[in-house]
C-alpha positions in Angstrom: 35.1 -132.6 -21.6 36.7 -130.1 -19.4 35.8 -126.5 -20.0 38.7 -124.0 -20.4 38.2 -122.4 -17.0 38.6 -125.6 -15.1 41.6 -126.9 -17.2 43.3 -123.5 -16.7 42.7 -123.8 -12.9 44.2 -127.2 -12.9 47.2 -126.0 -14.8 47.6 -123.1 -12.4 47.5 -125.4 -9.4 50.1 -127.7 -11.0 52.3 -124.7 -11.7 52.0 -123.5 -8.1 52.8 -127.0 -6.8 55.9 -127.2 -9.1 57.0 -123.8 -7.9 56.6 -124.8 -4.3 58.7 -128.0 -4.9 61.4 -125.9 -6.5 61.5 -123.6 -3.4 61.7 -126.5 -1.0 64.6 -128.1 -2.9 66.4 -124.7 -3.1 66.0 -124.2 0.7 67.3 -127.6 1.4 70.4 -127.0 -0.8 70.9 -123.6 0.8 70.8 -125.1 4.3 73.3 -127.8 3.4 75.6 -125.2 1.8 75.4 -122.9 4.9 76.2 -125.8 7.2 79.3 -126.7 5.2 80.5 -123.1 5.0 80.0 -122.8 8.7 82.0 -125.9 9.5 84.8 -124.8 7.2 84.9 -121.3 8.8 85.0 -122.9 12.3 87.9 -125.1 11.3 89.8 -122.2 9.7 89.2 -120.0 12.7 90.3 -122.7 15.1 93.5 -123.3 13.1 94.3 -119.5 13.0 93.6 -119.3 16.7 95.8 -122.3 17.4 98.7 -120.9 15.4 98.4 -117.5 17.1 97.3 -115.4 14.1 94.0 -114.5 15.7 94.0 -113.1 19.2 90.6 -113.9 20.5 90.0 -113.2 24.2 88.7 -116.6 25.3 
């Protein structure tokens, strides 16, 4: 049988692995969201520039 110390260590390692997986998934979602927000902002800014609402010195 496993002694309590080794089983606790195994559980701690599994908890750390699960936490790492959650962080990786959260970062992937945040990157996708940031890309989508950036694309929408670029389209809105281009539309405002094309209609003359924003006077950018380009």
